[in-house]
N, C-alpha and C positions, 0 to 999 in steps of 0.2 A: 809476843809483843812485840818483837824488832819489824814486824809489816808497818804496823798503825802509825809508828816512828818515821818511817820511808815517807807512808803517802802522805802526812800532815806536810814535812820539808819540804815536799814538791808541791805541793797546793800553796806553800807560802812561798814556795819561788815566783810560780805563777803569777798568784797576786801580788809582785813586786814590780815597781814600775822600770821597764825598759829601757834603757840608756840610746840616745840616738847617736847612730854614728857622725864623729864629726865632720864638717865639711871641708871640701876641700879649698885652696884659696882661690882657686880658678872660679868655682863654684858662687863664692862670695862676692864678685864680682859684679857690677850694674852690667846690663844689656847696653851696647855701642845702639846711636841707629845707625840704619842701615843709609845706601847711597840715595832712594829715593824720597828720605825723609826732608822734610826743610821746616825749621825751626825759625826761620827768620820771616816775622810777623809782614814788613814791604812784600816780600817777596810772595807768600803768598797771596796777596792782595792782588799785586800784579797780576798772577798766574790767574784767579778766579775773572779778574777785568779781560786776561785775553781771551780765556776761555768762553767766555759770554759772547767774546767781539767774534771769536771764529765759530761760534754757534749761528748769530745772526748772519754772517757771509754766507756760510751754509745752509741756511732755510731761504736766501736769498736767489742760491744757485738754484735752488732746490725747486722754488715756484717760476724760476726763469727757465727748467727743463720740463713741467708741467704745468705750463701757462694752456696750452690749450685745456686739458681735461678740467681747469680751473675755471674757464670762462665754459665750457660747457656746465659747467656746474652753476657757475652764476644763471646763464641762460636758461635753466633748470629753474631758479629760483624766481625771475623775472615770470616764468611761465605761471611758476605758482602762484603769484600774488595778481594776475591778469584771472587766473582761475579762483583762487578766493575772490578776487571783486566780482567776479559774475556771479560767485554763490551768495556772497553778502546782498549785490543787487537784488537777486530773485527772492531773498529771505524777505523784502519789503513788500513784494503782494504774494506769496508763497508762504503761510506760517506751517512749514514742516519742519524736519531735521534738515540740520546740515547736511548730512550724509548723502541724504536721497535730492538736496538739491545741487550739490558738488555731481550728482550724476545726471542730471538732466542737464548740467554745462558741460562733462565732457562728452556726453551722447550727442549734442547740438555740433559741438566742434568738428566730432568726426563723423558728422551727420554732412557738415560743410564740405569737408575735405572729401569725402566720396562723392558726393555732387558735384563738385569741380571736378574731380578726374573724371570721374564716369560721361556727365554730359556736355561738362565746356573744355577735355582735357584733347578732346579730337581736332575741335577748331582753335585751341589755342597754337596748339602743338602745330598746325597748316600754316597758322600766321605769324611763328614763331620762325619758323623756315624762312620766310621772304623777307624777316623784316632785318637780315642783317646783308642782304641782296638790296632792299631799297636803302638803307641806312649809308652804307657804302657808296653806294651811287650816288646821295644826294651829298655827301664827303667831295667824292670827285667832280663831279657839279661846280661846289663851293671851290676847289682849289684851281680848276680850269679858270672860273670866274676872276681870281684872284690872279692868276698869272697872265691874264687878257690884260690885265689893267695895270699891268708893270710890276705886280706887288712878288713877282719872285716865280721861279718853276719850282713847282713840285711836284714830287716824283711819290707817286701814294702808294705804298703796297699795303692791302689789306692784313696781312700777317704782321707785319710791322706796325701798324696800328691798332689793330689788335692787341699785340704782346706790351705797347704804349700806356694804354688805355688801364690795361688790369695789375702792369706797373705802378700808377699811382695809387693803387690801394694796399702797395705795401705787398709782403709774403703773405701768401693765403696757407692758411693753416692746412697742415697736412690731413685732419681729421674731417674738414669741410672741402677737400682738394680735388675731390673727382664726386659723381653725380649720385654713385652708391656711398660716398660716404658723408655726403650733406641728406640723403637722405636716415642714415645711418645715425646721424649726429640728429636730427630731428625728431626721429623715434626717440633715442635718449633721451633729449632736452622734456618731451610731452610725459613720457613716464616717469623722469627726476619730479617736474615739475606736478603730475599727478599724486606722487608719493608726497611730498611734502606738503601740498594742498590738504591732503585727507589729513594730517594730524600737525601742521604748524608748531604748537605748543611742544609736542615731543622733543622736535629737533633744536629749538631755543633751549631747552630747557637741558637737553646733550650737551652744548655748547657752555652754556653759565656754570655746569658742573666743573668744567676745568677752570673755571675762574676763581680768583678768591673770592671772599665770602662777603667781604667790603666794596667789591667793585660788581656784583651782581645786580643790585638795584640798578645801579648806573645804565648796566646791560641791557637789563630790560626795558628801560625808557630808550633809550638809544635805539633797539631793535623794531618799538613798536611805531617810532616816529617813523624809522626808516620805511616799515610794511605800511602806514598810513599814505606817506610820498610816493611809494611804486606805485600801489594800486590806483593811484591820482592820476599818476602821471600814463601808467598803463590804460587807462581808460580813453585818457585824454588821446594818447596815440591811435588807438583803436577807435575812437571818433572821430579822428581826423584823417583816420587811413579809409574809414567807409566813407565817408562824405568826397572825399579826394576820389577813389577810385568808383563809383558807382557815376558821379555827376562826370567826371570823366567819358564816363563808358556811355553813357545815355547823352551828352552834349557830341561824341563823337559821332553816332549813331543818327544824332538829327542834324547834322551837315555833311553827313556821307564821309569822313575820313575814314582810310583803310584801315583796318585792323583794331578796330574799335574794342573788341573786347582785351584783345592784347593789352595797349592801350590802358583801358580800365584797370587791368589787373598788374602790370607795372607801377602803372601810375600809384594804386594803392598799399601796393608791397614796398616804394620806396619812401611813402609817405611815412615810415616809421622810422627812418632816417632824416631829421631835421636839415635843413639848408642843402647840404650835398643831394639830398633824393632827390628834392624839388628840381634841384638846376638840372641833374640826371632825367630826369622824365620829362621836363620841359624842354630838352633839348630832343629827345626820340619825338618827341609829341609834333614840334613844328617840321623835324625832319620826314618826319612819315607825312603831314598834312601838306606841305609843299612838293612832296613827290606825285600828288595827284594835283596838282595846280596851286596859279599862286592864289585864287582864291578861296580854296581848302585849308592852304597854309597861314592866310590871313584871321579863317574862322581856328585856325590850331592856338594861335596865339592868342585872338580874344578868351577861350575855353581855358587855357592855361593862366593868364592873369585872374579870371574871375574863379576859377575854385582854388587858387592860391590865396585868391584876397578874403574869401569867405573862413578859408580856413584860418588866414595868420590874422585875420580882424576879428571873428567871433570865436573859432574853438579856442583857437592858444589863449588868447585871455581869459577867456573863461576857466579853462585848466587852470590856468596857472595863479589864479588867485587863487587855489583849492590843494594848489601843492608848491615846490621851492620855484623859485623867481632865476632862473638859470637866464645868465647874456648869454644872444646870440654868438657874441665875439666870442667866449668861453666854451660856449658847446660845438661852436666850428674846428678851433683850438684843438680841444678834445678829440675831436674827430679826426684831425689831420694828423695828432699823436700818436693814438691806437690805433688809427687803422695803417700808419705807417710801420707803428711796432709788432702790431698781432693781427694782423690783418682783414679778413670781412668781418669775422667773427666781433673784433676788436672796434671797427666801423659800426657796424649796428648796437654793441652795448655800450659804447663809451657815453650817450647821454646818461641810461641808468648808475652807471657807474659815476659821474660827476656829480650826479644828483643826490648818492646816497654818502659820495664824502663831503658833500659840503652839509648835510643833516647832522654827520656825524663831528664835525669841526662847531656847528652851532649849537651842539649839546656843550663840546667842550668850553667853549667861552661861555655858557649860562654857568656851567659849573666855575669856572674860574671867576666868573662877578659874583653869584653866590659867595664863593669862600672869601672874595674880598671883602663884601659886605657884612658877612660876620666876623671878620678879625677887627673891622672898623667899627662894629657894635661892641663887641668884646672890650677892643681898649681904651680905659680911660680919657 
């Protein structure tokens, strides 16, 4: 009987509550804040503000460093707007799927580039080789005439003049600094534009996903208006390039101006740049015209003013009615600023950039006006 008594005592002892050991005085002390703990609310607020400003400064610095890829991306967006505009325009006459219409537009673009290189490339290359000699010869004649009439002694150097002309456009971006870089950039812009034009809503939704929910509706409205404006702006620009290029080429052939094909090509390409492009193409056309005689030079002046009049008084007003109305001085100032800061790419993209900024500002002004009207209607 002794064994069961011991077992019952052991079980009773195991069922009894165990006493926890007393805590030491050190363990009862509250944890002290560390050196990085900031309990002052004003200090925490100011540090948060400083972090925001520092992050903004770093973002601006990063944009400055990556300005060349950013310009290429924006050029791809401009290319996508032109492809999308051609696809929409083709949809008015061909009721087929959007993908097939976009394929037709892309194949037409590739066919035009191949035709230009294969059939007109050799002729244009030969004419381009003599263009510099003709232009510099005319400049030397003008300098000699000025020196004979007491306007000073001009010592002309071909390299110096070329460097000065290139310097007026600002620094040339490294991505388009060489022929190989220019071709690579062109291919990148075209490929990027095709990818965006295939599914533009995909990228729009992707950007909107990173915005707060309350800002997405305004983002969709603003991007829709930007897309509409950019399509109409680029359509008008392409129409102007086509009219000026073909018109100059045919007119130069008719009156016997040398290098007609090259003059038409340069005039058409430079028509993409408002104001400055017309001035540069006009100077080149007049210099080449006078190289063949006074009568040919006068015909070159007449051709220039006729082509610019048709473009300025017929095409530009027609396009301006459906797009943003950009003041000529504003566009010229933007071209000077972007050309000096960003080089040739900035000069080419100054007009679309200003148009997009104006659309965004107009949308913000519209929102502010709507908020003011709502507040006025809600107040007693």
